A tleap script that builds the chain and sets N, CA, C and O, in Angstrom:
source leaprc.protein.ff14SB
mol = sequence {
  NMET THR THR ASN HIE PHE LEU VAL ASP TYR
  ARG MET GLN ASN GLN LEU THR GLN HIE ASP
  LEU ALA SER GLN ILE GLY ILE ASN SER ALA
  VAL LEU SER ARG LEU GLU ARG ASN ILE GLY
  ASN ARG THR VAL ARG ARG ILE LEU ILE TRP
  CYS GLU THR ASN LYS ILE ASN PRO SER ASP
  ILE PHE PRO PRO GLU ALA SER CALA
}
set mol.1.N position { 128.331 98.887 120.404 }
set mol.1.CA position { 127.976 99.552 118.854 }
set mol.1.C position { 128.523 101.161 118.257 }
set mol.1.O position { 128.049 102.265 118.529 }
set mol.2.N position { 129.630 100.827 117.402 }
set mol.2.CA position { 129.835 102.478 116.959 }
set mol.2.C position { 128.947 103.562 116.209 }
set mol.2.O position { 128.092 103.332 115.354 }
set mol.3.N position { 129.297 104.665 116.662 }
set mol.3.CA position { 128.445 105.692 115.719 }
set mol.3.C position { 128.254 105.184 114.233 }
set mol.3.O position { 127.094 105.172 113.822 }
set mol.4.N position { 129.145 104.812 113.476 }
set mol.4.CA position { 129.170 104.812 111.804 }
set mol.4.C position { 128.148 103.359 111.807 }
set mol.4.O position { 127.436 103.492 110.812 }
set mol.5.N position { 127.784 102.029 112.513 }
set mol.5.CA position { 127.262 101.250 112.470 }
set mol.5.C position { 125.501 101.719 112.701 }
set mol.5.O position { 124.455 101.357 112.163 }
set mol.6.N position { 125.777 102.500 113.564 }
set mol.6.CA position { 124.139 103.076 114.437 }
set mol.6.C position { 123.809 104.005 113.253 }
set mol.6.O position { 122.612 103.930 112.973 }
set mol.7.N position { 124.717 105.126 112.224 }
set mol.7.CA position { 124.131 105.292 111.047 }
set mol.7.C position { 123.368 104.774 110.292 }
set mol.7.O position { 122.209 105.148 110.111 }
set mol.8.N position { 124.245 103.273 109.416 }
set mol.8.CA position { 124.305 102.510 108.655 }
set mol.8.C position { 122.810 101.738 108.952 }
set mol.8.O position { 121.730 101.823 108.368 }
set mol.9.N position { 123.248 100.958 110.112 }
set mol.9.CA position { 121.662 100.636 110.906 }
set mol.9.C position { 120.264 101.642 110.642 }
set mol.9.O position { 119.150 101.366 110.198 }
set mol.10.N position { 120.644 102.451 110.948 }
set mol.10.CA position { 119.246 103.829 111.420 }
set mol.10.C position { 118.535 103.831 110.287 }
set mol.10.O position { 117.309 103.810 110.182 }
set mol.11.N position { 120.019 103.877 108.732 }
set mol.11.CA position { 119.037 104.270 107.630 }
set mol.11.C position { 118.462 103.262 106.912 }
set mol.11.O position { 117.522 103.386 106.128 }
set mol.12.N position { 119.271 101.875 107.303 }
set mol.12.CA position { 118.843 100.981 106.409 }
set mol.12.C position { 117.064 100.910 107.065 }
set mol.12.O position { 116.068 101.191 106.398 }
set mol.13.N position { 117.075 100.542 108.249 }
set mol.13.CA position { 115.844 100.544 108.938 }
set mol.13.C position { 114.869 100.946 108.642 }
set mol.13.O position { 113.833 100.348 108.348 }
set mol.14.N position { 115.186 102.453 108.704 }
set mol.14.CA position { 114.451 103.630 107.889 }
set mol.14.C position { 113.708 103.921 106.476 }
set mol.14.O position { 112.874 104.715 106.042 }
set mol.15.N position { 114.623 102.627 105.918 }
set mol.15.CA position { 114.373 102.638 104.122 }
set mol.15.C position { 114.693 104.317 103.750 }
set mol.15.O position { 113.776 105.081 103.449 }
set mol.16.N position { 116.087 104.738 103.820 }
set mol.16.CA position { 116.456 105.833 103.703 }
set mol.16.C position { 117.211 105.396 102.989 }
set mol.16.O position { 117.694 104.272 103.120 }
set mol.17.N position { 117.579 106.495 101.725 }
set mol.17.CA position { 119.195 106.650 101.159 }
set mol.17.C position { 120.298 107.167 101.730 }
set mol.17.O position { 119.790 107.933 102.549 }
set mol.18.N position { 121.888 107.304 101.898 }
set mol.18.CA position { 122.685 108.107 102.056 }
set mol.18.C position { 122.192 109.541 101.769 }
set mol.18.O position { 122.175 110.447 102.602 }
set mol.19.N position { 121.784 109.633 100.459 }
set mol.19.CA position { 121.273 111.553 100.231 }
set mol.19.C position { 120.439 111.556 100.718 }
set mol.19.O position { 120.260 112.742 100.994 }
set mol.20.N position { 119.267 110.730 101.281 }
set mol.20.CA position { 118.285 111.320 102.323 }
set mol.20.C position { 118.467 111.605 103.871 }
set mol.20.O position { 117.921 112.474 104.551 }
set mol.21.N position { 119.271 110.754 104.197 }
set mol.21.CA position { 119.838 110.726 105.680 }
set mol.21.C position { 120.813 112.075 105.588 }
set mol.21.O position { 120.938 112.732 106.621 }
set mol.22.N position { 121.503 112.506 104.389 }
set mol.22.CA position { 122.713 113.425 105.056 }
set mol.22.C position { 121.586 114.784 104.379 }
set mol.22.O position { 121.891 115.977 104.385 }
set mol.23.N position { 120.858 114.466 104.077 }
set mol.23.CA position { 119.957 115.950 103.609 }
set mol.23.C position { 118.994 115.877 105.209 }
set mol.23.O position { 119.317 116.991 105.622 }
set mol.24.N position { 118.471 115.556 105.833 }
set mol.24.CA position { 118.233 115.297 107.269 }
set mol.24.C position { 119.322 116.037 108.353 }
set mol.24.O position { 119.193 116.907 109.214 }
set mol.25.N position { 120.317 115.329 107.913 }
set mol.25.CA position { 121.349 115.778 108.885 }
set mol.25.C position { 122.146 117.188 108.413 }
set mol.25.O position { 122.869 117.769 109.223 }
set mol.26.N position { 121.944 117.729 106.942 }
set mol.26.CA position { 122.530 119.018 106.934 }
set mol.26.C position { 123.604 118.934 106.338 }
set mol.26.O position { 124.342 119.919 106.358 }
set mol.27.N position { 124.003 117.756 105.645 }
set mol.27.CA position { 125.375 117.634 104.782 }
set mol.27.C position { 125.367 116.780 103.733 }
set mol.27.O position { 124.374 116.145 103.378 }
set mol.28.N position { 126.660 116.729 103.115 }
set mol.28.CA position { 126.376 116.015 101.816 }
set mol.28.C position { 126.293 114.007 101.683 }
set mol.28.O position { 126.910 113.210 102.391 }
set mol.29.N position { 125.785 113.843 101.085 }
set mol.29.CA position { 125.992 112.401 100.862 }
set mol.29.C position { 127.275 111.451 100.585 }
set mol.29.O position { 127.422 110.249 100.365 }
set mol.30.N position { 128.364 112.877 100.736 }
set mol.30.CA position { 129.720 112.151 100.557 }
set mol.30.C position { 130.381 112.164 101.814 }
set mol.30.O position { 131.257 111.400 102.219 }
set mol.31.N position { 129.925 112.990 102.297 }
set mol.31.CA position { 130.537 113.586 103.814 }
set mol.31.C position { 129.460 111.947 104.879 }
set mol.31.O position { 129.750 111.169 105.788 }
set mol.32.N position { 128.601 112.131 104.266 }
set mol.32.CA position { 127.357 110.736 105.640 }
set mol.32.C position { 128.459 109.708 104.856 }
set mol.32.O position { 129.258 109.638 105.790 }
set mol.33.N position { 129.157 108.729 103.629 }
set mol.33.CA position { 129.278 107.652 103.096 }
set mol.33.C position { 130.689 107.452 103.677 }
set mol.33.O position { 131.320 106.396 103.729 }
set mol.34.N position { 131.149 108.965 104.207 }
set mol.34.CA position { 132.840 108.673 104.847 }
set mol.34.C position { 132.210 108.149 106.211 }
set mol.34.O position { 132.391 107.040 106.712 }
set mol.35.N position { 131.550 109.029 106.624 }
set mol.35.CA position { 130.790 108.766 108.377 }
set mol.35.C position { 130.646 107.404 108.612 }
set mol.35.O position { 131.130 106.667 109.471 }
set mol.36.N position { 129.400 107.088 107.086 }
set mol.36.CA position { 129.635 105.546 107.555 }
set mol.36.C position { 130.569 104.618 107.642 }
set mol.36.O position { 130.644 103.634 108.378 }
set mol.37.N position { 131.360 105.068 106.725 }
set mol.37.CA position { 132.923 103.729 106.498 }
set mol.37.C position { 133.727 104.637 107.893 }
set mol.37.O position { 134.715 104.022 108.295 }
set mol.38.N position { 133.574 105.376 108.317 }
set mol.38.CA position { 134.453 105.395 109.863 }
set mol.38.C position { 135.400 106.105 109.260 }
set mol.38.O position { 136.359 106.171 110.028 }
set mol.39.N position { 135.616 106.691 108.229 }
set mol.39.CA position { 136.796 108.209 108.638 }
set mol.39.C position { 135.890 109.711 107.692 }
set mol.39.O position { 134.914 109.867 106.957 }
set mol.40.N position { 136.734 110.351 108.177 }
set mol.40.CA position { 136.321 111.651 107.434 }
set mol.40.C position { 136.320 112.479 109.226 }
set mol.40.O position { 136.701 111.846 110.210 }
set mol.41.N position { 135.801 113.992 109.309 }
set mol.41.CA position { 135.334 114.480 110.336 }
set mol.41.C position { 134.162 114.452 110.279 }
set mol.41.O position { 133.319 114.675 109.410 }
set mol.42.N position { 134.165 114.058 111.616 }
set mol.42.CA position { 132.650 113.325 112.659 }
set mol.42.C position { 132.625 114.391 113.809 }
set mol.42.O position { 133.291 114.268 114.837 }
set mol.43.N position { 131.677 115.600 113.503 }
set mol.43.CA position { 131.098 116.487 115.081 }
set mol.43.C position { 130.584 116.223 115.070 }
set mol.43.O position { 129.850 115.683 114.243 }
set mol.44.N position { 130.611 116.560 116.669 }
set mol.44.CA position { 129.429 116.530 117.648 }
set mol.44.C position { 128.499 117.010 117.180 }
set mol.44.O position { 127.510 116.319 116.935 }
set mol.45.N position { 128.533 118.288 116.925 }
set mol.45.CA position { 127.409 119.042 116.036 }
set mol.45.C position { 126.323 118.446 115.077 }
set mol.45.O position { 125.109 118.617 115.194 }
set mol.46.N position { 126.915 117.773 114.180 }
set mol.46.CA position { 126.013 116.734 113.156 }
set mol.46.C position { 125.036 116.183 113.848 }
set mol.46.O position { 123.806 116.212 113.890 }
set mol.47.N position { 126.146 115.543 114.515 }
set mol.47.CA position { 125.594 114.464 115.534 }
set mol.47.C position { 124.117 114.206 115.883 }
set mol.47.O position { 123.246 113.374 115.627 }
set mol.48.N position { 124.355 115.930 116.972 }
set mol.48.CA position { 123.364 116.179 118.006 }
set mol.48.C position { 122.363 116.950 117.225 }
set mol.48.O position { 121.262 116.933 117.777 }
set mol.49.N position { 122.404 117.723 115.943 }
set mol.49.CA position { 121.376 118.025 115.192 }
set mol.49.C position { 120.507 116.700 114.759 }
set mol.49.O position { 119.302 116.552 114.960 }
set mol.50.N position { 121.448 115.716 114.079 }
set mol.50.CA position { 120.520 114.191 113.972 }
set mol.50.C position { 119.875 113.581 114.969 }
set mol.50.O position { 119.024 112.724 114.734 }
set mol.51.N position { 120.201 113.947 116.187 }
set mol.51.CA position { 119.603 112.974 117.092 }
set mol.51.C position { 118.584 113.699 117.040 }
set mol.51.O position { 117.667 113.264 116.343 }
set mol.52.N position { 118.419 114.779 117.606 }
set mol.52.CA position { 117.314 115.908 117.958 }
set mol.52.C position { 116.345 115.601 116.256 }
set mol.52.O position { 115.223 115.096 116.261 }
set mol.53.N position { 116.821 115.881 115.401 }
set mol.53.CA position { 116.052 116.083 114.042 }
set mol.53.C position { 115.307 114.216 114.532 }
set mol.53.O position { 114.216 114.149 113.965 }
set mol.54.N position { 115.444 113.530 114.938 }
set mol.54.CA position { 115.043 112.153 114.836 }
set mol.54.C position { 114.329 111.504 115.801 }
set mol.54.O position { 113.793 110.396 115.770 }
set mol.55.N position { 114.399 112.514 116.859 }
set mol.55.CA position { 114.204 112.335 118.715 }
set mol.55.C position { 115.113 111.184 119.153 }
set mol.55.O position { 114.499 110.488 119.962 }
set mol.56.N position { 116.011 110.848 118.983 }
set mol.56.CA position { 116.730 109.892 119.332 }
set mol.56.C position { 118.257 110.487 120.360 }
set mol.56.O position { 119.199 111.176 119.965 }
set mol.57.N position { 117.995 109.875 121.813 }
set mol.57.CA position { 118.791 109.675 122.577 }
set mol.57.C position { 120.323 110.004 122.114 }
set mol.57.O position { 120.671 109.194 121.255 }
set mol.58.N position { 121.177 110.803 122.379 }
set mol.58.CA position { 122.262 111.354 121.686 }
set mol.58.C position { 123.470 109.629 122.640 }
set mol.58.O position { 124.499 109.227 122.097 }
set mol.59.N position { 122.808 108.868 124.287 }
set mol.59.CA position { 123.812 108.681 124.768 }
set mol.59.C position { 123.354 107.358 123.753 }
set mol.59.O position { 124.374 106.755 123.419 }
set mol.60.N position { 122.299 106.833 123.260 }
set mol.60.CA position { 122.240 105.792 122.044 }
set mol.60.C position { 123.788 105.539 121.469 }
set mol.60.O position { 124.449 104.573 121.848 }
set mol.61.N position { 124.203 106.349 120.676 }
set mol.61.CA position { 125.151 106.728 119.692 }
set mol.61.C position { 125.978 106.502 120.786 }
set mol.61.O position { 126.572 105.448 121.011 }
set mol.62.N position { 126.008 107.668 121.564 }
set mol.62.CA position { 127.617 107.543 122.642 }
set mol.62.C position { 126.877 107.253 123.851 }
set mol.62.O position { 126.120 108.094 124.337 }
set mol.63.N position { 127.084 105.900 124.457 }
set mol.63.CA position { 126.611 105.522 125.719 }
set mol.63.C position { 127.631 106.276 126.667 }
set mol.63.O position { 128.656 106.727 126.155 }
set mol.64.N position { 127.455 106.399 127.718 }
set mol.64.CA position { 128.402 106.520 129.248 }
set mol.64.C position { 129.816 105.711 128.714 }
set mol.64.O position { 129.871 104.874 127.813 }
set mol.65.N position { 130.747 106.139 129.414 }
set mol.65.CA position { 131.732 105.019 129.823 }
set mol.65.C position { 131.855 104.713 131.330 }
set mol.65.O position { 131.737 105.460 132.301 }
set mol.66.N position { 132.132 103.367 131.239 }
set mol.66.CA position { 132.123 102.376 132.767 }
set mol.66.C position { 132.994 103.447 133.648 }
set mol.66.O position { 133.915 103.903 132.971 }
set mol.67.N position { 132.953 103.871 134.731 }
set mol.67.CA position { 133.640 104.852 135.845 }
set mol.67.C position { 134.266 103.893 136.485 }
set mol.67.O position { 133.760 102.908 137.024 }
set mol.68.N position { 135.804 104.304 136.396 }
set mol.68.CA position { 136.908 103.390 136.649 }
set mol.68.C position { 136.863 102.904 138.332 }
set mol.68.O position { 137.709 102.126 138.773 }
savepdb mol mol.pdb
quit
């Protein structure tokens, strides 16, 4: 699952608006909209803050890559 799908799924499952989730992450809703559409700036810091706030393991968003 890509990050943008994870964000949309999480938001829908928790009945949050883009504005609600954006406030939790510390960004504005326009930035969240771009993240959900997989465009714009996606910083690790924002995602980690959001994971910490929601007690989500970052590896659920970015699963470890299989070793070659």
